[in-house]
C-alpha positions in Angstrom: -53.2 79.9 -62.0 -51.6 76.5 -61.7 -47.8 76.0 -61.7 -48.2 74.1 -64.8 -49.8 77.1 -66.7 -47.1 79.4 -65.4 -44.4 77.1 -66.6 -45.8 77.4 -70.3 -45.4 80.9 -70.1 -41.6 80.9 -69.9 -41.1 79.7 -73.7 -43.6 82.5 -74.5 -41.8 85.1 -73.0 -38.5 83.9 -74.4 -40.0 83.9 -77.7 -41.2 87.5 -77.3 -37.9 88.6 -76.1 -36.2 87.2 -79.1 -38.8 89.2 -81.2 -38.1 92.3 -79.4 -34.2 91.8 -79.9 -34.6 91.0 -83.7 -37.2 94.0 -84.0 -35.3 96.8 -82.1 -31.6 95.8 -82.4 -30.7 93.4 -85.2 -31.8 95.8 -88.3 -29.7 98.6 -86.7 -26.4 96.8 -86.3 -25.4 97.2 -90.0 -26.8 100.7 -90.3 -24.8 103.9 -91.0 -22.7 105.2 -88.0 -24.1 108.2 -86.4 -21.6 111.2 -85.7 -20.1 110.0 -82.4 -19.7 106.5 -83.7 -17.3 107.9 -86.5 -15.1 108.9 -83.6 -15.0 105.3 -82.4 -14.1 104.2 -86.1 -11.4 107.1 -86.1 -9.9 106.0 -82.7 -9.7 102.4 -84.0 -8.1 103.4 -87.2 -5.6 105.6 -86.0 -5.1 105.3 -82.3 -5.9 107.2 -79.2 -2.9 109.0 -79.3 -3.5 110.6 -82.9 -2.5 114.5 -82.4 -5.9 115.7 -83.7 -7.7 114.2 -80.6 -6.0 116.9 -78.6 -8.9 119.1 -79.6 -11.0 116.8 -77.2 -8.7 115.4 -74.7 -11.4 113.2 -72.9 -12.0 111.1 -75.8 -9.4 108.6 -74.9 -10.2 108.4 -71.2 -12.1 105.1 -71.6 -11.4 101.5 -71.5 -14.4 100.9 -73.8 -12.2 101.0 -77.1 -10.6 97.6 -76.1 -13.9 95.9 -76.8 -14.7 97.1 -80.4 -10.9 96.7 -81.1 -11.1 93.0 -80.1 -14.3 92.7 -82.0 -12.5 94.3 -85.1 -9.6 92.1 -84.8 -11.8 89.0 -85.1 -14.6 90.1 -87.7 -13.0 92.8 -89.6 -13.8 96.6 -89.7 -17.5 97.3 -90.2 -20.5 98.9 -88.4 -21.6 95.6 -87.2 -18.3 94.5 -85.5 -17.8 97.8 -83.9 -21.4 97.8 -82.4 -21.3 94.0 -81.4 -19.6 94.7 -77.9 -22.5 97.1 -77.2 -25.1 94.5 -78.1 -23.4 91.7 -76.0 -23.2 94.2 -73.0 -26.9 95.1 -73.2 -27.9 91.5 -73.3 -26.0 91.0 -70.1 -27.7 94.0 -68.6 -31.0 92.4 -69.4 -30.0 89.4 -67.5 -28.7 91.1 -64.5 -31.7 93.5 -64.3 -33.8 90.3 -64.3 -31.8 88.7 -61.5 -32.2 91.9 -59.4 -36.0 91.9 -60.0 -36.1 88.5 -58.5 -34.0 89.6 -55.6 -35.9 92.6 -54.8 -39.5 92.3 -56.1 -40.7 88.8 -56.9 -39.4 85.6 -58.2 -41.7 86.0 -61.3 -40.9 89.7 -61.8 -37.9 89.3 -64.0 -39.6 89.1 -67.4 -41.9 92.2 -66.5 -38.9 94.4 -65.7 -36.9 93.2 -68.7 -39.5 94.2 -71.2 -40.0 97.6 -69.4 -36.5 98.2 -70.4 -37.5 98.2 -74.1 -39.6 101.3 -73.6 -36.8 104.1 -72.9 -35.3 104.8 -76.2 -31.9 105.5 -74.5 -31.6 102.1 -73.3 -32.6 100.3 -76.5 -30.3 102.4 -78.6 -27.2 101.4 -76.4 -27.3 97.8 -77.9 -26.5 99.2 -81.4 -24.4 102.3 -80.5 -20.7 101.8 -80.8 -19.9 104.0 -77.9 -19.2 103.4 -74.2 -22.8 103.8 -72.9 -24.1 100.1 -73.1 -20.8 99.0 -71.5 -21.2 101.6 -68.7 -24.9 100.3 -68.0 -23.5 96.8 -67.9 -20.7 97.6 -65.6 -22.9 99.7 -63.2 -25.5 96.9 -63.1 -22.7 94.3 -62.3 -21.5 96.5 -59.6 -24.8 96.8 -58.0 -25.3 92.9 -58.5 -22.1 91.9 -56.8 -22.7 94.6 -54.0 -26.1 93.1 -53.3 -24.6 89.4 -53.1 -21.7 90.4 -51.0 -23.9 92.3 -48.5 -26.2 89.2 -48.5 -23.7 86.6 -48.2 -20.4 88.2 -46.8 -18.2 86.3 -49.2 -15.0 87.9 -50.5 -15.3 86.7 -54.0 -18.5 88.8 -54.3 -16.5 91.8 -52.7 -13.7 91.5 -55.0 -16.0 91.5 -58.1 -18.0 94.4 -56.6 -14.8 96.5 -56.0 -13.5 95.5 -59.5 -16.6 96.7 -61.4 -17.1 99.9 -59.2 -13.2 100.7 -60.2 -14.0 100.2 -63.7 -17.3 102.2 -64.0 -15.6 105.8 -64.2 -13.0 104.2 -66.5 -15.8 103.6 -69.1 -16.9 107.3 -68.9 -15.7 110.1 -66.6 -19.5 111.4 -66.5 -20.4 108.5 -64.4 -18.8 110.0 -61.2 -21.9 110.5 -59.2 -22.9 106.8 -59.3 -20.5 105.9 -56.6 -22.9 107.7 -54.1 -25.4 105.1 -55.0 -23.1 102.1 -54.1 -22.1 103.9 -50.6 -25.6 104.7 -49.7 -27.0 101.3 -50.0 -24.1 99.8 -48.2 -24.3 102.4 -45.4 -28.1 102.0 -44.7 -27.7 98.0 -44.8 -24.8 98.2 -42.2 -26.5 100.7 -40.3 -29.8 98.7 -40.1 -27.7 95.3 -39.5 -29.4 93.8 -42.6 -26.0 92.5 -43.6 -23.4 89.8 -42.1 -20.6 92.1 -43.7 -18.7 93.8 -40.8 -18.1 97.5 -41.0 -14.4 96.9 -41.0 -14.6 94.8 -44.1 -16.9 97.5 -45.7 -14.4 99.9 -45.0 -11.5 97.9 -46.6 -13.4 97.5 -49.7 -14.6 101.0 -50.0 -11.1 102.3 -49.2 -9.8 100.2 -52.0 -12.4 101.6 -54.6 -11.6 105.2 -53.5 -7.9 104.5 -53.8 -8.5 103.3 -57.4 -10.5 106.6 -58.3 -8.0 109.2 -56.9 -5.8 109.3 -60.0 -8.8 110.2 -62.1 -10.0 113.0 -59.9 -8.1 115.7 -61.9 -9.3 114.7 -65.2 -12.9 114.3 -64.0 -12.9 117.9 -62.6 -11.2 119.2 -65.9 -14.3 117.4 -67.8 -16.6 120.0 -66.3 -14.4 122.8 -66.4 -13.9 122.3 -70.2 -17.6 121.3 -70.8 -18.4 124.4 -72.6 -15.9 123.6 -75.4 -17.5 120.2 -76.1 -21.2 120.3 -75.6 -23.8 121.9 -77.5 -26.9 120.7 -75.6 -29.4 123.5 -74.6 -30.1 124.2 -71.1 -32.7 121.4 -70.0 -36.4 122.4 -70.0 -39.0 120.9 -67.8 -40.1 118.6 -70.6 -36.4 117.4 -71.2 -36.3 116.7 -67.4 -39.7 114.8 -67.3 -38.6 112.9 -70.3 -35.2 112.2 -69.1 -36.3 110.8 -65.9 -39.0 108.5 -67.5 -41.6 110.0 -65.2 -44.4 109.8 -67.6 -43.6 106.2 -68.6 -43.4 105.3 -65.0 -46.3 107.0 -63.7 -48.4 105.5 -66.6 -47.3 102.0 -65.8 -48.0 102.3 -62.2 -51.5 103.9 -62.7 -52.4 101.5 -65.4 -51.5 98.4 -63.2 -53.3 99.9 -60.2 -56.4 100.3 -62.3 -56.2 96.7 -63.7 -55.8 95.4 -60.2 -58.8 97.2 -58.9 -60.9 96.2 -62.1 -59.8 92.5 -61.4 -60.0 92.8 -57.8 -56.7 91.3 -57.4 -55.5 91.2 -53.6 -53.1 93.6 -52.5 -49.6 92.4 -51.7 -49.1 93.0 -47.8 -45.4 92.8 -47.5 -43.7 96.2 -47.9 -40.3 96.5 -49.7 -37.1 96.9 -47.3 -36.1 100.5 -46.8 -32.7 99.6 -48.2 -34.2 98.3 -51.3 -36.4 101.4 -51.9 -33.3 103.7 -51.2 -31.2 101.7 -53.7 -33.7 101.8 -56.5 -34.7 105.4 -56.0 -31.1 106.7 -55.8 -30.2 104.5 -58.7 -33.1 105.9 -60.8 -32.5 109.6 -59.7 -29.3 110.4 -58.4 -27.0 110.3 -61.5 -29.3 112.4 -63.6 -30.2 115.0 -60.8 -26.3 115.4 -60.2 -25.9 116.2 -64.1 -28.9 118.4 -63.9 -27.4 120.4 -60.8 -24.0 120.5 -62.4 -25.8 121.9 -65.5 -27.4 124.8 -63.6 -24.4 125.7 -61.6 -21.7 125.8 -64.4 -24.0 127.1 -67.2 -23.0 124.1 -69.2 -25.5 121.6 -69.9 -24.5 118.0 -69.2 -28.1 117.0 -68.8 -27.7 114.5 -71.8 -29.8 111.3 -71.7 -26.9 109.1 -72.8 -24.8 110.3 -70.0 -27.3 108.9 -67.3 -28.8 106.1 -69.3 -27.2 103.8 -66.7 -29.9 105.0 -64.4 -32.6 103.3 -66.5 -32.4 99.9 -65.0 -33.0 101.5 -61.6 -36.0 103.3 -63.0 -37.6 100.2 -64.3 -36.8 98.3 -61.4 -38.5 100.9 -59.0 -41.5 100.8 -61.3 -41.9 97.4 -61.0 -41.4 97.5 -57.1 -43.9 100.4 -56.8 -46.5 98.5 -59.2 -45.5 95.1 -57.8 -47.9 95.6 -54.6 -50.8 95.3 -57.0 -49.9 92.3 -58.8 -50.5 88.8 -57.6 -47.9 86.1 -58.1 -49.9 84.4 -60.9 -50.2 87.6 -62.9 -46.5 88.6 -63.5 -45.8 86.4 -66.4 -49.3 87.0 -68.2 -48.7 90.8 -67.7 -45.1 90.4 -68.9 -46.5 88.8 -72.1 -49.0 91.5 -72.5 -46.6 94.2 -72.0 -44.1 92.8 -74.6 -47.0 92.2 -77.1 -48.0 96.0 -76.6 -44.6 97.3 -77.0 -44.0 95.2 -80.3 -47.2 96.4 -81.6 -46.8 100.1 -80.8 -43.3 99.9 -82.4 -44.7 98.3 -85.5 -47.6 100.8 -85.9 -45.0 103.6 -85.5 -42.4 102.1 -88.0 -44.0 99.4 -89.9 -40.7 98.2 -91.7 -37.9 98.6 -89.2 -36.6 101.1 -86.7 -34.3 103.8 -88.4 -31.5 105.8 -87.1 -31.2 109.6 -87.0 -28.0 109.9 -88.9 -27.2 108.5 -92.4 -23.7 109.6 -93.1 -23.0 106.5 -95.2 -26.0 107.3 -97.7 -25.2 111.0 -97.7 -21.6 110.5 -98.6 -22.6 108.0 -101.4 -25.1 110.8 -102.7 -22.5 113.5 -102.4 -19.9 111.5 -104.3 -22.4 110.6 -107.0 -22.9 114.3 -107.5 -19.3 115.0 -108.1 -18.4 111.7 -109.8 -18.0 113.1 -113.5 -17.5 116.8 -112.5 -15.1 119.2 -110.8 -17.8 120.6 -108.5 -16.4 121.8 -105.3 -17.6 120.5 -102.0 -17.3 122.6 -98.9 -17.5 120.6 -95.6 -18.2 122.3 -92.3 -17.2 120.2 -89.3 -20.1 118.8 -87.5 -18.0 119.0 -84.2 -18.3 122.0 -81.9 -14.6 121.6 -81.3 -13.8 122.9 -84.7 -13.1 126.4 -84.0 -9.7 128.2 -83.8 -7.1 127.3 -82.7 -8.1 123.7 -82.9 -9.3 124.4 -86.4 -7.4 126.1 -89.4 -7.8 126.3 -93.0 -4.8 123.8 -93.3 -6.2 121.4 -90.9 -4.7 118.1 -91.8 -6.6 115.0 -92.7 -7.5 112.4 -91.4 -8.3 114.4 -88.1 -10.8 114.0 -85.3 -12.8 117.3 -86.4 -13.7 115.4 -89.7 -13.9 112.0 -88.5 -17.0 111.4 -90.6 -15.0 112.0 -93.7 -12.6 109.2 -92.5 -15.4 106.8 -91.9 -17.3 107.6 -95.1 -14.9 109.4 -97.5 -16.0 112.5 -99.8 -13.8 114.4 -102.0 -13.8 117.7 -100.0 -12.5 121.0 -101.7 -12.4 123.0 -98.4 -12.9 122.4 -94.9 -15.0 125.0 -92.8 -15.1 125.3 -89.1 -18.2 124.4 -87.0 -19.2 128.0 -86.1 -18.5 131.6 -87.4 -15.3 133.2 -86.0 -13.1 136.0 -87.5 -10.6 133.5 -88.8 -13.3 131.2 -90.2 -15.1 133.9 -92.0 -11.9 135.2 -93.4 -11.1 132.0 -94.7 -14.6 131.5 -96.4 -14.0 134.9 -98.1 -11.0 133.8 -99.6 -13.1 130.8 -101.2 -15.7 133.3 -103.0 -13.4 134.0 -106.0 -13.2 130.3 -106.8 -16.8 129.6 -106.1 -17.9 132.6 -108.4 -16.0 131.0 -111.1 -17.6 127.7 -111.0 -21.1 127.0 -112.0 -22.2 124.9 -109.0 -20.8 123.9 -105.7 -21.9 121.8 -102.7 -22.2 122.2 -99.0 -22.1 118.9 -97.3 -22.4 117.9 -93.6 -24.5 118.0 -90.5 -27.7 120.1 -90.7 -26.6 122.6 -88.3 -23.2 123.4 -90.1 -24.9 123.2 -93.5 -27.6 125.6 -92.5 -25.2 128.0 -90.9 -22.7 128.3 -93.8 -25.5 128.0 -96.4 -27.1 131.2 -94.9 -23.7 133.0 -94.9 -22.9 132.1 -98.3 -26.2 133.3 -99.7 -25.8 136.6 -98.0 -22.6 137.3 -100.0 -23.0 139.8 -102.9 -20.6 137.9 -104.9 -23.0 135.0 -105.1 -26.2 137.0 -105.3 -26.9 135.4 -108.7 -26.8 131.9 -107.4 -29.9 130.0 -105.9 -29.6 127.1 -103.4 -31.8 124.0 -102.9 -31.5 120.9 -100.8 -30.2 117.9 -102.7 -30.8 115.6 -99.8 -31.7 115.2 -96.1 -30.4 112.1 -94.4 -31.6 112.5 -90.9 -29.3 115.0 -89.3 -27.0 115.1 -92.4 -27.8 117.5 -95.1 -26.5 118.3 -98.8 -27.1 121.8 -100.5 -26.3 122.7 -103.9 -25.6 126.2 -105.1 -26.1 126.9 -108.8 -27.1 129.8 -111.2 -30.5 131.2 -110.9 -32.7 130.4 -113.9 
């Protein structure tokens, strides 16, 4: 294929990228917050020192809040303004991933790798999530990018940028601590194999500076795992969770499919093998963070194998996929395959969700519906907290609002009559029984909140003899938010 033909693919690929951004991200920027995003909104409104945040003391251990606070100061408070920093960070991540594909794989491989990143859901949701994960992925990528440039060129400017981004990474989220081994392993291998003009002494200085910057955070990071059981409700990972989280199926399918195409079209096999340091970097970038969190889950019994906690590994996974498939792809085929890949991703997305992608939580619509139910009446609304931390002693019947345990009520206000804890406990059940007298004397009442808490307390209330004459039915289901009405049996 001539260079002129290759040149014409660039505007087509740019247009397909724009379509992907419009399809996957723009419609969701103004959608309702999901639960954890209401915490971001709460912190921005009430400050990271609000006393209720003591129930989850690690929430303020992030530099992330600076960005939505800046965006809010310019654009005002809205779902869009709080998510805009994540969108910008994800766009930067796409650019850096493309540059690394050029460095490690092939000058034409950037577009192919960029479109691969639209397959994992955890990556695409980062752009529309007012949480730290998009920023974390961006900073991890920037750290890798400047580490590679420093080891390639031995310039102190690149070394300084690498040290800066490496020092910032754990300050975005404490759970990113395993990723530092990826930086170190790549640098050590290149130094050992003399694949860099950087001297060991210079490398020691830079990594010592990074280590010194991390020491103050060691006690807080250790406490994160010690207290994990109080803050995490994820079930222990199954084999299916592990395979899905590591993107094994996606990567295997991509490699097998491209190998089959190359055999059918009789493409010549690329003869040059990747450097061992490149293979080590991409493999460790892909696997080390999730495997460390998997091991920590098994050792402590508290599951932290949560895809968003290791989503910063996804660019490494897609780069490794491109590297593995790259030996079967000749130079002229990279851009046509990237265009086919982009078109396929867009078509599959349209087939699954013809109108637009949707979110799993619709707290805004649920709050509107709940308020409409009680607009012209005095129907009580019972609100169980959707946060696992909402248990005694952090929770009490006199829990003051606004408070972190009911951050969703601060983001989308509902006229609550009683605040219930997230789980059953002797104190919580005793308080719920004190409510029965008033509930018996009202024709109807509503239970509003996350599906788990609503189901838990609906079942408990339905078993109480005092309410034996009441039926309950679901008024609305808004993703993982639910409204249930109790009323007299007919």
